[in-house]
PDBQT receptor file of N, H, CA, C and O in Angstrom, charges set to zero:
ATOM      1  N   UNK A   1       8.798  -1.034  -6.474  1.00  0.00    +0.000 N 
ATOM      2  CA  UNK A   1       7.849  -1.792  -7.135  1.00  0.00    +0.000 C 
ATOM      3  C   UNK A   1       6.450  -1.143  -7.160  1.00  0.00    +0.000 C 
ATOM      4  O   UNK A   1       5.801  -1.088  -8.204  1.00  0.00    +0.000 OA
ATOM      5  N   UNK A   2       6.023  -0.680  -6.051  1.00  0.00    +0.000 N 
ATOM      6  H   UNK A   2       6.550  -0.725  -5.202  1.00  0.00    +0.000 HD
ATOM      7  CA  UNK A   2       4.697   0.081  -5.958  1.00  0.00    +0.000 C 
ATOM      8  C   UNK A   2       4.888   1.451  -6.991  1.00  0.00    +0.000 C 
ATOM      9  O   UNK A   2       3.941   1.723  -7.729  1.00  0.00    +0.000 OA
ATOM     10  N   UNK A   3       5.892   2.145  -7.024  1.00  0.00    +0.000 N 
ATOM     11  H   UNK A   3       6.662   1.924  -6.425  1.00  0.00    +0.000 HD
ATOM     12  CA  UNK A   3       6.007   3.263  -7.733  1.00  0.00    +0.000 C 
ATOM     13  C   UNK A   3       5.823   2.754  -9.184  1.00  0.00    +0.000 C 
ATOM     14  O   UNK A   3       5.022   3.313  -9.933  1.00  0.00    +0.000 OA
ATOM     15  N   UNK A   4       6.543   1.722  -9.569  1.00  0.00    +0.000 N 
ATOM     16  H   UNK A   4       7.194   1.268  -8.960  1.00  0.00    +0.000 HD
ATOM     17  CA  UNK A   4       6.425   1.279 -11.045  1.00  0.00    +0.000 C 
ATOM     18  C   UNK A   4       5.053   0.985 -11.319  1.00  0.00    +0.000 C 
ATOM     19  O   UNK A   4       4.480   1.513 -12.272  1.00  0.00    +0.000 OA
ATOM     20  N   UNK A   5       4.459   0.139 -10.513  1.00  0.00    +0.000 N 
ATOM     21  H   UNK A   5       4.925  -0.290  -9.739  1.00  0.00    +0.000 HD
ATOM     22  CA  UNK A   5       2.913  -0.339 -10.906  1.00  0.00    +0.000 C 
ATOM     23  C   UNK A   5       2.058   0.859 -10.978  1.00  0.00    +0.000 C 
ATOM     24  O   UNK A   5       1.246   0.956 -11.899  1.00  0.00    +0.000 OA
ATOM     25  N   UNK A   6       2.172   1.779 -10.083  1.00  0.00    +0.000 N 
ATOM     26  H   UNK A   6       2.832   1.700  -9.335  1.00  0.00    +0.000 HD
ATOM     27  CA  UNK A   6       1.267   2.973 -10.132  1.00  0.00    +0.000 C 
ATOM     28  C   UNK A   6       1.501   3.799 -11.382  1.00  0.00    +0.000 C 
ATOM     29  O   UNK A   6       0.579   4.255 -12.058  1.00  0.00    +0.000 OA
ATOM     30  N   UNK A   7       2.846   3.974 -11.661  1.00  0.00    +0.000 N 
ATOM     31  H   UNK A   7       3.595   3.604 -11.112  1.00  0.00    +0.000 HD
ATOM     32  CA  UNK A   7       3.095   4.702 -12.886  1.00  0.00    +0.000 C 
ATOM     33  C   UNK A   7       2.515   3.946 -14.189  1.00  0.00    +0.000 C 
ATOM     34  O   UNK A   7       2.013   4.584 -15.114  1.00  0.00    +0.000 OA
ATOM     35  N   UNK A   8       2.610   2.701 -14.192  1.00  0.00    +0.000 N 
ATOM     36  H   UNK A   8       3.018   2.183 -13.440  1.00  0.00    +0.000 HD
ATOM     37  CA  UNK A   8       2.044   1.893 -15.274  1.00  0.00    +0.000 C 
ATOM     38  C   UNK A   8       0.730   2.113 -15.546  1.00  0.00    +0.000 C 
ATOM     39  O   UNK A   8       0.333   2.413 -16.672  1.00  0.00    +0.000 OA
ATOM     40  N   UNK A   9      -0.086   1.966 -14.446  1.00  0.00    +0.000 N 
ATOM     41  H   UNK A   9       0.236   1.722 -13.532  1.00  0.00    +0.000 HD
ATOM     42  CA  UNK A   9      -1.564   2.264 -14.483  1.00  0.00    +0.000 C 
ATOM     43  C   UNK A   9      -2.078   3.666 -14.396  1.00  0.00    +0.000 C 
ATOM     44  O   UNK A   9      -3.284   3.900 -14.473  1.00  0.00    +0.000 OA
ATOM     45  N   UNK A  10      -1.229   4.548 -14.245  1.00  0.00    +0.000 N 
ATOM     46  H   UNK A  10      -0.250   4.357 -14.182  1.00  0.00    +0.000 HD
ATOM     47  CA  UNK A  10      -1.554   6.012 -14.238  1.00  0.00    +0.000 C 
ATOM     48  C   UNK A  10      -2.139   6.470 -12.813  1.00  0.00    +0.000 C 
ATOM     49  O   UNK A  10      -2.934   7.400 -12.682  1.00  0.00    +0.000 OA
ATOM     50  N   UNK A  11      -1.680   5.759 -11.862  1.00  0.00    +0.000 N 
ATOM     51  H   UNK A  11      -1.034   5.003 -11.969  1.00  0.00    +0.000 HD
ATOM     52  CA  UNK A  11      -2.183   6.130 -10.383  1.00  0.00    +0.000 C 
ATOM     53  C   UNK A  11      -1.080   6.775  -9.565  1.00  0.00    +0.000 C 
ATOM     54  O   UNK A  11       0.106   6.506  -9.755  1.00  0.00    +0.000 OA
ATOM     55  N   UNK A  12      -1.458   7.540  -8.747  1.00  0.00    +0.000 N 
ATOM     56  H   UNK A  12      -2.422   7.759  -8.592  1.00  0.00    +0.000 HD
ATOM     57  CA  UNK A  12      -0.372   8.089  -7.764  1.00  0.00    +0.000 C 
ATOM     58  C   UNK A  12      -0.446   7.292  -6.386  1.00  0.00    +0.000 C 
ATOM     59  O   UNK A  12      -1.367   6.529  -6.094  1.00  0.00    +0.000 OA
ATOM     60  N   UNK A  13       0.514   7.540  -5.684  1.00  0.00    +0.000 N 
ATOM     61  H   UNK A  13       1.262   8.160  -5.922  1.00  0.00    +0.000 HD
ATOM     62  CA  UNK A  13       0.446   6.918  -4.324  1.00  0.00    +0.000 C 
ATOM     63  C   UNK A  13       1.108   7.788  -3.349  1.00  0.00    +0.000 C 
ATOM     64  O   UNK A  13       1.817   8.719  -3.732  1.00  0.00    +0.000 OA
ATOM     65  N   UNK A  14       0.908   7.524  -2.061  1.00  0.00    +0.000 N 
ATOM     66  H   UNK A  14       0.332   6.768  -1.750  1.00  0.00    +0.000 HD
ATOM     67  CA  UNK A  14       1.418   8.334  -0.894  1.00  0.00    +0.000 C 
ATOM     68  C   UNK A  14       2.169   7.304  -0.049  1.00  0.00    +0.000 C 
ATOM     69  O   UNK A  14       1.574   6.279   0.284  1.00  0.00    +0.000 OA
ATOM     70  N   UNK A  15       3.447   7.511   0.321  1.00  0.00    +0.000 N 
ATOM     71  H   UNK A  15       3.930   8.344   0.050  1.00  0.00    +0.000 HD
ATOM     72  CA  UNK A  15       4.081   6.793   1.255  1.00  0.00    +0.000 C 
ATOM     73  C   UNK A  15       3.964   7.471   2.702  1.00  0.00    +0.000 C 
ATOM     74  O   UNK A  15       4.270   8.646   2.909  1.00  0.00    +0.000 OA
ATOM     75  N   UNK A  16       3.470   6.563   3.707  1.00  0.00    +0.000 N 
ATOM     76  H   UNK A  16       3.222   5.609   3.538  1.00  0.00    +0.000 HD
ATOM     77  CA  UNK A  16       3.321   7.221   5.044  1.00  0.00    +0.000 C 
ATOM     78  C   UNK A  16       4.072   6.484   6.026  1.00  0.00    +0.000 C 
ATOM     79  O   UNK A  16       3.961   5.263   6.137  1.00  0.00    +0.000 OA
ATOM     80  N   UNK A  17       4.894   7.240   6.797  1.00  0.00    +0.000 N 
ATOM     81  H   UNK A  17       4.984   8.232   6.707  1.00  0.00    +0.000 HD
ATOM     82  CA  UNK A  17       5.585   6.561   7.887  1.00  0.00    +0.000 C 
ATOM     83  C   UNK A  17       4.785   6.368   9.115  1.00  0.00    +0.000 C 
ATOM     84  O   UNK A  17       3.998   7.250   9.459  1.00  0.00    +0.000 OA
ATOM     85  N   UNK A  18       4.924   5.291   9.796  1.00  0.00    +0.000 N 
ATOM     86  H   UNK A  18       5.563   4.574   9.517  1.00  0.00    +0.000 HD
ATOM     87  CA  UNK A  18       4.222   5.085  11.105  1.00  0.00    +0.000 C 
ATOM     88  C   UNK A  18       5.096   5.558  12.279  1.00  0.00    +0.000 C 
ATOM     89  O   UNK A  18       4.630   5.673  13.412  1.00  0.00    +0.000 OA
ATOM     90  N   UNK A  19       6.345   5.822  11.983  1.00  0.00    +0.000 N 
ATOM     91  H   UNK A  19       6.723   5.729  11.062  1.00  0.00    +0.000 HD
ATOM     92  CA  UNK A  19       7.231   6.348  13.063  1.00  0.00    +0.000 C 
ATOM     93  C   UNK A  19       6.663   7.545  13.790  1.00  0.00    +0.000 C 
ATOM     94  O   UNK A  19       6.254   8.451  13.063  1.00  0.00    +0.000 OA
ATOM     95  N   UNK A  20       6.573   7.694  14.989  1.00  0.00    +0.000 N 
ATOM     96  H   UNK A  20       6.905   6.958  15.579  1.00  0.00    +0.000 HD
ATOM     97  CA  UNK A  20       6.068   8.803  15.746  1.00  0.00    +0.000 C 
ATOM     98  C   UNK A  20       4.531   8.934  15.930  1.00  0.00    +0.000 C 
ATOM     99  O   UNK A  20       4.063   9.766  16.708  1.00  0.00    +0.000 OA
ATOM    100  N   UNK A  21       3.767   8.102  15.205  1.00  0.00    +0.000 N 
ATOM    101  H   UNK A  21       4.148   7.426  14.574  1.00  0.00    +0.000 HD
ATOM    102  CA  UNK A  21       2.260   8.040  15.208  1.00  0.00    +0.000 C 
ATOM    103  C   UNK A  21       1.929   6.782  16.096  1.00  0.00    +0.000 C 
ATOM    104  O   UNK A  21       1.975   5.658  15.596  1.00  0.00    +0.000 OA
ATOM    105  N   UNK A  22       1.604   6.974  17.376  1.00  0.00    +0.000 N 
ATOM    106  H   UNK A  22       1.567   7.887  17.782  1.00  0.00    +0.000 HD
ATOM    107  CA  UNK A  22       1.410   5.796  18.218  1.00  0.00    +0.000 C 
ATOM    108  C   UNK A  22       0.246   4.900  17.738  1.00  0.00    +0.000 C 
ATOM    109  O   UNK A  22       0.295   3.672  17.820  1.00  0.00    +0.000 OA
ATOM    110  N   UNK A  23      -0.775   5.567  17.245  1.00  0.00    +0.000 N 
ATOM    111  H   UNK A  23      -0.814   6.564  17.179  1.00  0.00    +0.000 HD
ATOM    112  CA  UNK A  23      -1.828   4.649  16.688  1.00  0.00    +0.000 C 
ATOM    113  C   UNK A  23      -1.324   3.873  15.491  1.00  0.00    +0.000 C 
ATOM    114  O   UNK A  23      -1.509   2.657  15.518  1.00  0.00    +0.000 OA
ATOM    115  N   UNK A  24      -0.748   4.373  14.504  1.00  0.00    +0.000 N 
ATOM    116  H   UNK A  24      -0.598   5.361  14.483  1.00  0.00    +0.000 HD
ATOM    117  CA  UNK A  24      -0.349   3.677  13.374  1.00  0.00    +0.000 C 
ATOM    118  C   UNK A  24       0.737   2.641  13.747  1.00  0.00    +0.000 C 
ATOM    119  O   UNK A  24       0.756   1.523  13.232  1.00  0.00    +0.000 OA
ATOM    120  N   UNK A  25       1.665   3.070  14.687  1.00  0.00    +0.000 N 
ATOM    121  H   UNK A  25       1.649   3.978  15.105  1.00  0.00    +0.000 HD
ATOM    122  CA  UNK A  25       2.734   2.048  15.215  1.00  0.00    +0.000 C 
ATOM    123  C   UNK A  25       1.959   0.805  15.791  1.00  0.00    +0.000 C 
ATOM    124  O   UNK A  25       2.278  -0.348  15.502  1.00  0.00    +0.000 OA
ATOM    125  N   UNK A  26       0.988   1.107  16.572  1.00  0.00    +0.000 N 
ATOM    126  H   UNK A  26       0.729   2.044  16.806  1.00  0.00    +0.000 HD
ATOM    127  CA  UNK A  26       0.284  -0.038  17.237  1.00  0.00    +0.000 C 
ATOM    128  C   UNK A  26      -0.429  -0.907  16.311  1.00  0.00    +0.000 C 
ATOM    129  O   UNK A  26      -0.489  -2.128  16.461  1.00  0.00    +0.000 OA
ATOM    130  N   UNK A  27      -0.990  -0.242  15.315  1.00  0.00    +0.000 N 
ATOM    131  H   UNK A  27      -0.941   0.749  15.193  1.00  0.00    +0.000 HD
ATOM    132  CA  UNK A  27      -1.860  -1.054  14.301  1.00  0.00    +0.000 C 
ATOM    133  C   UNK A  27      -1.021  -1.820  13.307  1.00  0.00    +0.000 C 
ATOM    134  O   UNK A  27      -1.356  -2.939  12.918  1.00  0.00    +0.000 OA
ATOM    135  N   UNK A  28       0.123  -1.178  12.882  1.00  0.00    +0.000 N 
ATOM    136  H   UNK A  28       0.395  -0.269  13.197  1.00  0.00    +0.000 HD
ATOM    137  CA  UNK A  28       0.627  -1.734  11.666  1.00  0.00    +0.000 C 
ATOM    138  C   UNK A  28       2.131  -2.137  11.839  1.00  0.00    +0.000 C 
ATOM    139  O   UNK A  28       2.796  -2.425  10.845  1.00  0.00    +0.000 OA
ATOM    140  N   UNK A  29       2.665  -2.158  13.089  1.00  0.00    +0.000 N 
ATOM    141  H   UNK A  29       2.124  -1.924  13.897  1.00  0.00    +0.000 HD
ATOM    142  CA  UNK A  29       4.099  -2.371  13.273  1.00  0.00    +0.000 C 
ATOM    143  C   UNK A  29       4.555  -3.679  12.738  1.00  0.00    +0.000 C 
ATOM    144  O   UNK A  29       5.698  -3.806  12.300  1.00  0.00    +0.000 OA
ATOM    145  N   UNK A  30       3.687  -4.671  12.759  1.00  0.00    +0.000 N 
ATOM    146  H   UNK A  30       2.758  -4.567  13.115  1.00  0.00    +0.000 HD
ATOM    147  CA  UNK A  30       4.056  -6.064  12.510  1.00  0.00    +0.000 C 
ATOM    148  C   UNK A  30       3.539  -6.433  11.067  1.00  0.00    +0.000 C 
ATOM    149  O   UNK A  30       3.573  -7.603  10.688  1.00  0.00    +0.000 OA
ATOM    150  N   UNK A  31       3.099  -5.500  10.332  1.00  0.00    +0.000 N 
ATOM    151  H   UNK A  31       3.071  -4.549  10.640  1.00  0.00    +0.000 HD
ATOM    152  CA  UNK A  31       2.569  -5.742   9.032  1.00  0.00    +0.000 C 
ATOM    153  C   UNK A  31       3.277  -4.850   7.924  1.00  0.00    +0.000 C 
ATOM    154  O   UNK A  31       2.711  -4.628   6.853  1.00  0.00    +0.000 OA
ATOM    155  N   UNK A  32       4.472  -4.372   8.207  1.00  0.00    +0.000 N 
ATOM    156  H   UNK A  32       4.932  -4.551   9.076  1.00  0.00    +0.000 HD
ATOM    157  CA  UNK A  32       5.148  -3.420   7.296  1.00  0.00    +0.000 C 
ATOM    158  C   UNK A  32       5.843  -4.384   6.094  1.00  0.00    +0.000 C 
ATOM    159  O   UNK A  32       6.477  -5.403   6.369  1.00  0.00    +0.000 OA
ATOM    160  N   UNK A  33       5.655  -3.972   4.930  1.00  0.00    +0.000 N 
ATOM    161  H   UNK A  33       5.140  -3.145   4.707  1.00  0.00    +0.000 HD
ATOM    162  CA  UNK A  33       4.880  -2.828   4.407  1.00  0.00    +0.000 C 
ATOM    163  C   UNK A  33       3.338  -3.156   4.327  1.00  0.00    +0.000 C 
ATOM    164  O   UNK A  33       2.938  -4.308   4.161  1.00  0.00    +0.000 OA
ATOM    165  N   UNK A  34       2.533  -2.117   4.450  1.00  0.00    +0.000 N 
ATOM    166  H   UNK A  34       2.857  -1.180   4.585  1.00  0.00    +0.000 HD
ATOM    167  CA  UNK A  34       1.120  -2.255   4.362  1.00  0.00    +0.000 C 
ATOM    168  C   UNK A  34       0.672  -1.394   3.153  1.00  0.00    +0.000 C 
ATOM    169  O   UNK A  34       1.084  -0.241   3.022  1.00  0.00    +0.000 OA
ATOM    170  N   UNK A  35      -0.120  -1.934   2.332  1.00  0.00    +0.000 N 
ATOM    171  H   UNK A  35      -0.455  -2.871   2.438  1.00  0.00    +0.000 HD
ATOM    172  CA  UNK A  35      -0.772  -1.198   1.152  1.00  0.00    +0.000 C 
ATOM    173  C   UNK A  35      -2.078  -1.072   1.307  1.00  0.00    +0.000 C 
ATOM    174  O   UNK A  35      -2.765  -1.992   1.752  1.00  0.00    +0.000 OA
ATOM    175  N   UNK A  36      -2.600   0.187   0.923  1.00  0.00    +0.000 N 
ATOM    176  H   UNK A  36      -2.042   0.934   0.561  1.00  0.00    +0.000 HD
ATOM    177  CA  UNK A  36      -4.197   0.491   0.925  1.00  0.00    +0.000 C 
ATOM    178  C   UNK A  36      -4.493   0.797  -0.556  1.00  0.00    +0.000 C 
ATOM    179  O   UNK A  36      -3.659   1.272  -1.327  1.00  0.00    +0.000 OA
ATOM    180  N   UNK A  37      -5.815   0.465  -0.891  1.00  0.00    +0.000 N 
ATOM    181  H   UNK A  37      -6.492   0.079  -0.265  1.00  0.00    +0.000 HD
ATOM    182  CA  UNK A  37      -6.220   0.950  -2.194  1.00  0.00    +0.000 C 
ATOM    183  C   UNK A  37      -7.734   1.460  -1.791  1.00  0.00    +0.000 C 
ATOM    184  O   UNK A  37      -8.553   0.703  -1.270  1.00  0.00    +0.000 OA
ATOM    185  N   UNK A  38      -7.947   2.562  -2.037  1.00  0.00    +0.000 N 
ATOM    186  H   UNK A  38      -7.282   3.177  -2.460  1.00  0.00    +0.000 HD
ATOM    187  CA  UNK A  38      -9.075   3.350  -1.818  1.00  0.00    +0.000 C 
ATOM    188  C   UNK A  38      -9.540   3.438  -0.408  1.00  0.00    +0.000 C 
ATOM    189  O   UNK A  38     -10.728   3.518  -0.096  1.00  0.00    +0.000 OA
ATOM    190  N   UNK A  39      -8.463   3.419   0.498  1.00  0.00    +0.000 N 
ATOM    191  H   UNK A  39      -7.498   3.355   0.245  1.00  0.00    +0.000 HD
ATOM    192  CA  UNK A  39      -8.743   3.655   1.948  1.00  0.00    +0.000 C 
ATOM    193  C   UNK A  39      -8.934   2.301   2.612  1.00  0.00    +0.000 C 
ATOM    194  O   UNK A  39      -9.151   2.296   3.824  1.00  0.00    +0.000 OA
ATOM    195  N   UNK A  40      -8.872   1.057   1.892  1.00  0.00    +0.000 N 
ATOM    196  H   UNK A  40      -8.695   1.060   0.908  1.00  0.00    +0.000 HD
ATOM    197  CA  UNK A  40      -9.017  -0.131   2.455  1.00  0.00    +0.000 C 
ATOM    198  C   UNK A  40      -7.637  -0.907   2.362  1.00  0.00    +0.000 C 
ATOM    199  O   UNK A  40      -6.876  -0.794   1.400  1.00  0.00    +0.000 OA
ATOM    200  N   UNK A  41      -7.389  -1.742   3.517  1.00  0.00    +0.000 N 
ATOM    201  H   UNK A  41      -8.007  -1.834   4.298  1.00  0.00    +0.000 HD
ATOM    202  CA  UNK A  41      -6.037  -2.481   3.430  1.00  0.00    +0.000 C 
ATOM    203  C   UNK A  41      -6.210  -3.480   2.259  1.00  0.00    +0.000 C 
ATOM    204  O   UNK A  41      -7.222  -4.161   2.094  1.00  0.00    +0.000 OA
ATOM    205  N   UNK A  42      -5.104  -3.496   1.454  1.00  0.00    +0.000 N 
ATOM    206  H   UNK A  42      -4.282  -2.942   1.587  1.00  0.00    +0.000 HD
ATOM    207  CA  UNK A  42      -5.097  -4.341   0.370  1.00  0.00    +0.000 C 
ATOM    208  C   UNK A  42      -4.073  -5.545   0.573  1.00  0.00    +0.000 C 
ATOM    209  O   UNK A  42      -4.405  -6.701   0.308  1.00  0.00    +0.000 OA
ATOM    210  N   UNK A  43      -2.890  -5.234   1.026  1.00  0.00    +0.000 N 
ATOM    211  H   UNK A  43      -2.620  -4.296   1.240  1.00  0.00    +0.000 HD
ATOM    212  CA  UNK A  43      -1.838  -6.237   1.282  1.00  0.00    +0.000 C 
ATOM    213  C   UNK A  43      -0.991  -5.941   2.438  1.00  0.00    +0.000 C 
ATOM    214  O   UNK A  43      -1.085  -4.799   2.888  1.00  0.00    +0.000 OA
ATOM    215  N   UNK A  44      -0.167  -6.771   3.014  1.00  0.00    +0.000 N 
ATOM    216  H   UNK A  44      -0.091  -7.698   2.648  1.00  0.00    +0.000 HD
ATOM    217  CA  UNK A  44       0.745  -6.497   3.874  1.00  0.00    +0.000 C 
ATOM    218  C   UNK A  44       1.953  -7.513   3.744  1.00  0.00    +0.000 C 
ATOM    219  O   UNK A  44       1.797  -8.481   3.000  1.00  0.00    +0.000 OA
ATOM    220  N   UNK A  45       3.103  -7.357   4.397  1.00  0.00    +0.000 N 
ATOM    221  H   UNK A  45       3.231  -6.571   5.002  1.00  0.00    +0.000 HD
ATOM    222  CA  UNK A  45       4.331  -8.076   4.456  1.00  0.00    +0.000 C 
ATOM    223  C   UNK A  45       4.858  -8.127   2.973  1.00  0.00    +0.000 C 
ATOM    224  O   UNK A  45       5.876  -7.503   2.675  1.00  0.00    +0.000 OA
ATOM    225  N   UNK A  46       4.231  -8.799   2.131  1.00  0.00    +0.000 N 
ATOM    226  H   UNK A  46       3.404  -9.306   2.374  1.00  0.00    +0.000 HD
ATOM    227  CA  UNK A  46       4.756  -8.851   0.617  1.00  0.00    +0.000 C 
ATOM    228  C   UNK A  46       3.681  -8.136  -0.129  1.00  0.00    +0.000 C 
ATOM    229  O   UNK A  46       2.491  -8.283   0.150  1.00  0.00    +0.000 OA
ATOM    230  N   UNK A  47       4.136  -7.323  -1.126  1.00  0.00    +0.000 N 
ATOM    231  H   UNK A  47       5.103  -7.204  -1.352  1.00  0.00    +0.000 HD
ATOM    232  CA  UNK A  47       3.226  -6.684  -2.007  1.00  0.00    +0.000 C 
ATOM    233  C   UNK A  47       3.405  -7.460  -3.372  1.00  0.00    +0.000 C 
ATOM    234  O   UNK A  47       4.494  -7.543  -3.939  1.00  0.00    +0.000 OA
ATOM    235  N   UNK A  48       2.330  -7.974  -3.808  1.00  0.00    +0.000 N 
ATOM    236  H   UNK A  48       1.445  -7.907  -3.347  1.00  0.00    +0.000 HD
ATOM    237  CA  UNK A  48       2.348  -8.661  -5.177  1.00  0.00    +0.000 C 
ATOM    238  C   UNK A  48       2.095  -7.652  -6.170  1.00  0.00    +0.000 C 
ATOM    239  O   UNK A  48       1.046  -7.017  -6.062  1.00  0.00    +0.000 OA
ATOM    240  N   UNK A  49       2.968  -7.368  -7.226  1.00  0.00    +0.000 N 
ATOM    241  H   UNK A  49       3.820  -7.884  -7.313  1.00  0.00    +0.000 HD
ATOM    242  CA  UNK A  49       2.599  -6.480  -8.232  1.00  0.00    +0.000 C 
ATOM    243  C   UNK A  49       1.348  -6.925  -9.021  1.00  0.00    +0.000 C 
ATOM    244  O   UNK A  49       0.497  -6.087  -9.320  1.00  0.00    +0.000 OA
ATOM    245  N   UNK A  50       1.223  -8.146  -9.343  1.00  0.00    +0.000 N 
ATOM    246  H   UNK A  50       1.914  -8.827  -9.100  1.00  0.00    +0.000 HD
ATOM    247  CA  UNK A  50       0.091  -8.674  -9.835  1.00  0.00    +0.000 C 
ATOM    248  C   UNK A  50      -1.271  -8.166  -9.173  1.00  0.00    +0.000 C 
ATOM    249  O   UNK A  50      -2.132  -7.525  -9.775  1.00  0.00    +0.000 OA
ATOM    250  N   UNK A  51      -1.319  -8.505  -8.014  1.00  0.00    +0.000 N 
ATOM    251  H   UNK A  51      -0.620  -9.026  -7.525  1.00  0.00    +0.000 HD
ATOM    252  CA  UNK A  51      -2.582  -8.113  -7.177  1.00  0.00    +0.000 C 
ATOM    253  C   UNK A  51      -2.742  -6.664  -7.186  1.00  0.00    +0.000 C 
ATOM    254  O   UNK A  51      -3.845  -6.154  -7.385  1.00  0.00    +0.000 OA
ATOM    255  N   UNK A  52      -1.629  -5.941  -6.969  1.00  0.00    +0.000 N 
ATOM    256  H   UNK A  52      -0.733  -6.355  -6.808  1.00  0.00    +0.000 HD
ATOM    257  CA  UNK A  52      -1.806  -4.491  -6.831  1.00  0.00    +0.000 C 
ATOM    258  C   UNK A  52      -2.279  -3.889  -8.086  1.00  0.00    +0.000 C 
ATOM    259  O   UNK A  52      -3.158  -3.028  -8.120  1.00  0.00    +0.000 OA
ATOM    260  N   UNK A  53      -1.598  -4.420  -9.244  1.00  0.00    +0.000 N 
ATOM    261  H   UNK A  53      -0.884  -5.119  -9.216  1.00  0.00    +0.000 HD
ATOM    262  CA  UNK A  53      -2.062  -3.814 -10.542  1.00  0.00    +0.000 C 
ATOM    263  C   UNK A  53      -3.509  -4.080 -10.763  1.00  0.00    +0.000 C 
ATOM    264  O   UNK A  53      -4.241  -3.174 -11.162  1.00  0.00    +0.000 OA
ATOM    265  N   UNK A  54      -3.944  -5.238 -10.531  1.00  0.00    +0.000 N 
ATOM    266  H   UNK A  54      -3.349  -5.974 -10.207  1.00  0.00    +0.000 HD
ATOM    267  CA  UNK A  54      -5.335  -5.778 -10.643  1.00  0.00    +0.000 C 
ATOM    268  C   UNK A  54      -6.285  -4.779  -9.768  1.00  0.00    +0.000 C 
ATOM    269  O   UNK A  54      -7.286  -4.233 -10.231  1.00  0.00    +0.000 OA
ATOM    270  N   UNK A  55      -5.874  -4.647  -8.604  1.00  0.00    +0.000 N 
ATOM    271  H   UNK A  55      -5.060  -5.090  -8.228  1.00  0.00    +0.000 HD
ATOM    272  CA  UNK A  55      -6.675  -3.792  -7.650  1.00  0.00    +0.000 C 
ATOM    273  C   UNK A  55      -6.892  -2.397  -8.129  1.00  0.00    +0.000 C 
ATOM    274  O   UNK A  55      -7.992  -1.855  -8.020  1.00  0.00    +0.000 OA
ATOM    275  N   UNK A  56      -5.746  -1.747  -8.717  1.00  0.00    +0.000 N 
ATOM    276  H   UNK A  56      -4.853  -2.188  -8.806  1.00  0.00    +0.000 HD
ATOM    277  CA  UNK A  56      -5.770  -0.439  -9.181  1.00  0.00    +0.000 C 
ATOM    278  C   UNK A  56      -6.546  -0.340 -10.530  1.00  0.00    +0.000 C 
ATOM    279  O   UNK A  56      -7.214   0.653 -10.817  1.00  0.00    +0.000 OA
ATOM    280  N   UNK A  57      -6.434  -1.292 -11.238  1.00  0.00    +0.000 N 
ATOM    281  H   UNK A  57      -5.891  -2.098 -11.004  1.00  0.00    +0.000 HD
ATOM    282  CA  UNK A  57      -7.229  -1.204 -12.608  1.00  0.00    +0.000 C 
ATOM    283  C   UNK A  57      -8.633  -1.578 -12.272  1.00  0.00    +0.000 C 
ATOM    284  O   UNK A  57      -9.448  -1.261 -13.138  1.00  0.00    +0.000 OA
ATOM    285  N   UNK A  58      -9.141  -2.222 -11.140  1.00  0.00    +0.000 N 
ATOM    286  H   UNK A  58      -8.479  -2.480 -10.436  1.00  0.00    +0.000 HD
ATOM    287  CA  UNK A  58     -10.475  -2.539 -11.023  1.00  0.00    +0.000 C 
ATOM    288  C   UNK A  58     -11.220  -1.509 -10.367  1.00  0.00    +0.000 C 
ATOM    289  O   UNK A  58     -12.384  -1.738 -10.039  1.00  0.00    +0.000 OA
ATOM    290  N   UNK A  59     -10.666  -0.355 -10.128  1.00  0.00    +0.000 N 
ATOM    291  H   UNK A  59      -9.721  -0.169 -10.395  1.00  0.00    +0.000 HD
ATOM    292  CA  UNK A  59     -11.310   0.712  -9.323  1.00  0.00    +0.000 C 
ATOM    293  C   UNK A  59     -12.409   1.285 -10.031  1.00  0.00    +0.000 C 
ATOM    294  O   UNK A  59     -13.068   2.190  -9.519  1.00  0.00    +0.000 OA
TER     295      UNK A  59
């Protein structure tokens, strides 16, 4: 879904694994998946395509 929304609005995305990174594991283990837009946490647990689309278009 993230890939489809990004393609629709012409944005790229990067998937990052928290496995093996103690800091990321500690910060985000209970919030997977976590999405960030422009370096700020946007959503976690459930990613809403409507909210993600709006955030990416509002940049």
